[in-house]
N, C-alpha and C positions, 0 to 999 in steps of 0.2 A: 555888413550887419550879418545877413544868410548863412553864412559859412559860422561865423561864430556862436549862434543861438543850435546851431546843429551838436559841434563842439564841446556847446555847458552839458547838450542835454545827453555826448555820449561818454563826459567825465562823470556826472551821479549816476544818471539808467546804467550804464556798462561798469564803471568803474567798481565807484562807489559802492553801488544798491545789490549790481549783480544780476538785478530784473532781466538785463539781454546780455548776446556773449559778445564779449568785444572781437572774437575773431568774428565776428559778422561783420565788420566794419573797421576791416585794414585803413581807411583814411583815418579813425578817428572824427565821423561822422555820423552821429546817430540821426536817422530819416525810417521813414514805410511809405507805405504807396497812398496813406493818407495828405502827405505832406505836398502831392499833386492838386489838390484842396483846401487848402490852408493858409492863414493867415497867421503868423506870425507874431508877438509882440514882444518887445524887449524892456529892459529899465536895464538901465549905465549907471555907473559910475561917473565923478567929477573926467577918471582921467577917461571914460570913454570906454569904458571895458562894459561887458553884460555882466550883469549880478542877477537879472533876474528873466524868465520867460515862461509862459507860457504859448498855444495855439488854440485857434478855433476854425475848426474841420466844420467845411459848410457844404455837405452832396448838393448835388442837385440829380433832377431823373438818371436811373440806372445806377446811380454810386452809394456806398453806404458809410453810417459812421460809424466811429470804432467801436463803439461800445457791442453793439451787434456781430459782435466776433466773439464776444462772452458772456452774453446778456438778455433778457425778453423782456420787454414790459409787461407787468401783468395786463388779464386782456381787457380787462373794462378802463383803460384808463384812457381817455381821449387825447390823441397826439397830434402834433401842430403840423401845417402842411410843408412837405419837402419844400428846401430853399427859403424855406420859412423861418428853423431853426437851426441850430451849431450848436458842438460839442467839444463844453473846452475840456482843453488835453494837455498834458504834458505839461503841466504848471512845478517849474522849477525856479526855487529860490540857491545863487552860490553858496556854498558853505560858509567865506567867511563871512555870511549875510545875513546868517544866520542869528535866532533867540539860541546862543551859546547854552542855558540852563532849563532848556526845555527840555522833552522827552518825547513828545507828538512829534511825527514828522516836517521835516522844516521848519518846528518852532511857530507853529501858529496857534500855538494853545494859550498865550498873553495876549492874545485878541482881542478877547472878550472884553477884560477887564482894564484893559488901555485906550479903547477905541470907543466904549460904548457911551455918547456924549458925552467928549472931553475932545470935543474940536477948540477949543477955546487954547491948548496947554501950549505950554511955551517951546519957542520953537529953537532947536541946535542946531549948530551949523549940519547940514545933510553932507552925505560920498553917494550921490547923484540929483537930478531935479529937482527939486521941492516941490514935494505936492503937499497940501492942505486943502480941509484939518487932517495933522498927522499925528505922531505919537512920539515925546520930546524923549523917549527915551531906547528906541529900539529902531531896527532899519528894514528887518522886514516887513514886519506889519505897514511898513510906509510902503516899501516896494512891491506888497502885495493888493495895497490898494492903488496905486500907478497903473497897477495891472489891469487890476479891474478895471477901471476908469477908462483906457481906452479900449477896453473892451466892450463895453458897453458902448460910448462914443462909435466904436465902426458897427456895430449892430443900427444903432439907429440911426445911421448915414446911408445904409446897405438892406433896409427893410428886416432887418433878422428882429424875430417876434419874441423869439424864447429860446434858451440857455440847456444842455444837456448837460449832465456833471457825472461820472465812478467816483463814488468818493467811499471813505469811512463813515464813520456813522460820530463821530468825534467832531471829526472835521466840519462836516453836516450841518453840526449841533453849534460848533464857534461859529460858523458865518450865522447862521440863525439869529445869533446875540448879536453881532453885526449890523443886523438887518437887512441879511439878503435869506431869506429863506425859501431855499428850496425843496421840494415835493417831489418823498421816496416815493417811486412810480415800480420799481423793480424789489422781488428776494433779493436776500445778502448772496452775493455768490463770490469765490475765492480766484482774486485775477490782482496780483502782486500781494494779498492780503484780503481781509475781510471788506467788500464795497459791495455797497448799491446803487443804482442808476438815479439821478434825483432829477427833478423837472422843473424849472418855474420862467415865466415869462413876466418879460421885460416890463409892460406894467404894472405887477402884482407889486416888485422889485419896486420900481416909481411909489407904487404908492403907499408901499409898509413904510419906505423912505420918506419921504413929507411926513409921514404919520411921527418917525420916531427918531428920527436922525434930519431932519431939512437940511441942518451946513453939510453935509455929507449930498444928500443928493444934487445941491447947488453949486457945490466944486464941480460934481461929474460935469454937471450940464456948461461950467464953462469953459470959454473958447481957450487954443493954447496961447492966444496971442496978452490973455488976463494972466498966464503962470507968472510966478515970481523968477527971476532969473539966477539959473548957477550962482552959487556964493562960495 
């Protein structure tokens, strides 16, 4: 799996988007120094191919977050202690599994209308491990939710209390309408486009979901043994 994750990152960041120079990755594997202390998560198709990936970068003392290369939090922001926070990074969905009609990067713009309050939507046959509550008409929202669920469970099990994320304002608003409300803690900077640094505590995320989408929170908390099988 490790090799396939880096191959997908190379295909999107180097070849498709041109964010990084392919010449620096002659083996077709995109990686950086943060992978030494990051945990990768992947979504798989029914045939076993990786179709989505994200990582949590979890630095310890004397190690850095990726955001520190290009961004500085506002001076009045109280940051979580080192070892208790992780940065969401390299969130990628394979081109063949994105929403085709969307202009927003990676096809997340329809999440807000399809996910909010629709946990009971009729299920179609999925192309990867089924995630519920899920969306009947799209794969990319399901993949995104599945990756967030994996990050959530990992964080709970490993004492991670906060997530950082560098993202465009549009994506931050979409996540907020899914009830994943990140707080902006930096000015906007140019990093592969205009992005700002955001922060959320797992406790606040849980509290918000409990109030506004308890079915989704319940699914996040379910053990893997409770998940439906591949069909």
